[in-house]
Steps between C-alpha positions, in 0.01 A plus 500: 500500500581850377236687309554772241278788603491877438717697740288649778249212484694225668317313781659576839467347845587835656192689608477853631385351833836327522675837488273636775543193718850373430699818462476647851585860560780462754632784715743535787643191673699459812637257756289497819649289776571168328233556234457691177209737451394672185231733356275380223215658305187283510334548162182323611461760776526808277876510537512505879860475623534217746809405705577127505755274662690218345495248790130418456377724216264675746407869475660719762261774390158356420216669312380766488834657606732612220860612542555772242645848533406798279792727595639650178189337345689178423574411859753240611622391837142437614590242763776371722522249784682434819674170564227405747244505223344846568382643166501871438322615187329782312133421437403585145152644575602767754881511473540464875777285651375198699660244725390134494635250753430127479144453382365815666303769321734777371519810718571848353827678574420820308194729517193503276374785292818703497594477135810298583636207301806292576752282315862374506447344845829417671529331840845605629664614821194373684268746325277517199614744234300602197450750220187707575295685243253755629225647278405853583189695406692674224832456324721199457538229764771537761740214565736421786672213667335410828517268799166335589456389865437123529276547808205633298506842665510675158171344402329758723765766518665585165770708673645176638643434150844655490595685182869414473587692184310698237577784260490312166223431255577123516688273739578129499713226665506597867818328636576569866803379690698603808350846526514578129238490228573447134232562237435596139332828403405685181294793393274602208555499207743212538401131516707276729691356204595857396668666797425338838730581789641274772496686828628412850430690818525467878181417686472756782376432853139582401512239221532751215762560231559873440833496322637261245776436247433402136738212424400433138249594230335823394498736209816575312727341758715285267671727243173678459300181464210391722546198728236270650574325834304205638468243775719604798576208735735504801788253505631642834435797724728713278476315169216550255430309181298652212471519119548802282561572134772766446709442183795275563712753315435836326292421192469135600191290560288571806376181665349435850786331682546388857702743723614534858526806718722507812371770736697699759375649822438849359289406196765458236537183294728325259310338212643219291367263235448139609370340181592710192353352184339594175169372643232634727451405864186711538194606306199729503358558846126466422438295816646593836745255654620342176833319550773400257760376744533357849781462752547149631572446870875451434534828306486365145252673277268344242403736227286495184672632188292591197616536141207386291450207730584460867761297672579459868852551630671470836766756592743485794544860615843421642661340192255642238481144362181449294345164422174426317220324689338273246117519486251431221369853529544771238316766706508524875486718812633434846226468765676406825812342646556263799858394565610368162146443372331732252140545399464607137208578275534451126469286189719366228498396136377153593377571848167653603482785744520425867664563835814295553730398785871497419760363743815674391741260667313177428420622148144372530214676321133415550163669447305625798197606301442476124784419277331191367239411242311179417502590134720290271814702407412450138233760533733767641693723260861589570591862437759593239699819585515732202628847418382718213651818367288801587526871410682578829689175556431132550167388640495193723213247499408138568304297244269211604408290192168319465545180692257203499603134486172402326484771227700667235424784257442453123816479300606838371284691753643731764331542836334813643708658775387691809762769593506570875580843634571499870400781736695731712638589248803404713403134530712220359421159355747207510358240272363286781268200467146628533167319499339823384724507195437130438126582499572674170784294353320165558227633271749585222548872584862599538601750770776763484583665839690824445740693726469829321709807582402607849517147634727421799753218498738652242635794688405871543580594141250250359244603759547870423467439120132574574568830676285762337394243233212310646255422227776525239806293603296215644282489190807499278656217692186285519435553131861416416479175693168406332642577154813301597312171571299550175814563295668201655216277375383422855160681495230581246546876437128535421402349844696686758314623809629712792391472860590697814374617832530843675808665353518207258143583400613853410764353266239277344271792427785713364621206290161440327459876445851568370612186319355260248674198654211360702164357385352493854555643845415407853511774768478391860419813712729699266577868502321678216543866581801645686323809621218286649760277654682786675171651612358179647795285616632456853791688658770240451480544122377858501825629353616180323403635159739797553789268424327279245356788289557840664370728778173680487398757397803535268444162330121514478500517117726192497263314735215572263687409186614159633174398664292270278178655630615842367499359146215248494507492118828300523321218686417258220622166637262257673543522875398312813481717810512341845440724806459480878205704631695602816833584333653805674804509267327497162132576578225353274443845354801458276395157361146623451618804304706264287202269445288795391766616251523153342122485476491836332762379248313177431805298615428144628548496879386346820496655846486290823468671836576288810318601814708490816830490314770768524829542319583139407242219521511290816161334511444155348213603272686800362808294425299228317275738309778727390715212363216337320401833354852556367512166316147547364587849386819395322319216326217721383722779374792297357280234346524168681258284703551483876359167623425475872491882546168690543427744218539871554257764385710741293328820394555583135619148404245352262666161445646303798774366269647845453304666215462864608 
């Protein structure tokens, strides 16, 4: 029987522990022999990344080993495997590469104590290729593409590791074939989605590449516009596939599209589009090895295309015929290919996140891991795609209404809404089914997930709307979306909260400082001071703010003016601050300075510091405590009871029902 209860106070069967236990953090997946292996974060073991196999569910990489790279800080490509079941992986604790065969103890392939880290592992041409990052005593890390001997000789002799090519601040996607190497490279101050180059060079007799040709990408190479190239993969000894985003025509849209380069014997190439579309096959390269397409054994290519939501298409390179491969997913990445079988990761509007096996010819689609929930579908909200007019153009978002088969709100009342601001800020949301979202909506709290200007998935122009305007454009767009759902009669305008992490946390803090739209904010390891961020952050993002705001020292006054900590008097909105104690991207010093400013202003706030957590919470206890704290905070500040959720001690809040 349905009860009439205040929004936000509905009883829910979804506990925070369900999110920690039933929403696994899934990583790379691949075919190994006749089996499927995948990486998975184990929340109960402080987020350790295990490698498991589908045939028996056993762990190929048992505790305490953890396959996680820290190259470019965010890692990626932390493991690969041979068909005989040999596992090659980067151990999180020391960043060395190890080899594990059968059930033997892993043996190191790279030396200890040298300041080296590895990622983007590729087993090809009978050798192990990788991106290496070397920390020196002073200055920025050095990066190169290397070959690591499989006999273990480099564990004692670092010189046994062959440096194949260097000379760039950043490198990715080592792709060797028939005496050539293709790779992606870029330099400060660019990010890989700004102006990354696709390079190809001959491997000389000593194993090194000294000369190369740039086939695509770079600064000002398309009618003065920057171009980003990604994911080179060989189709033949003289045929290279990749994606890049030059405009289709002068003044036209720039989208990442699939392309093919035919190489000649002297280093020249003819480049042609394979899948032109007003959609993106590609995205922001935060994690090494990310793939958006795969070549099947017979030469056909399966590719993800993104325009708000994702779809999977199959293109025949000979006829250019394109057909859609039906899946229930609205967001996906390609993980591996075997014949005509694909491994995908992703989720959909009615489908939880998981790893999936698609047989392209048989048109069968089945989960390998995840993708299922025991919860009755009546508890799961379905996202409604919406667009709102903003000061600089339309703003795209997905609204999840309060959804509970046993409760309804009082007649005439409107629900509170939590507005989500993704990180990056280049990330992209697709309106997928989410148990974490249902944690709020099942309690009568609506959720609005916003793809503000700067998000990927809508082309370069939408992404570059944020160029020079971080802390302004994103705030305008998020505020426009929040006002839009209130004006549409979907949400209570007096009970709008905003929540974001990392770059999304920056937008949260700017939004509560610069607008009057929100009655509460939740910052998860959010940026509070741009100057502190630049001074303390890691090398991958050391020049990121050049494009988002401006270069230093020229833009220092702008950094100060936009940073909420530079104008603490503007911080008057109740705020929950969640922070990892070991965060190298946004150190606790920023959150603690924010906490102190709120206390000085007498603003209600709570600050939770999670020991052992870095940038993004992986441990079970941190996941549970942070979610429970968010609901308790919203209830206390916005004025509704939160049954089944532990109370939160909020400094400066005299009445737990929201009286300040």
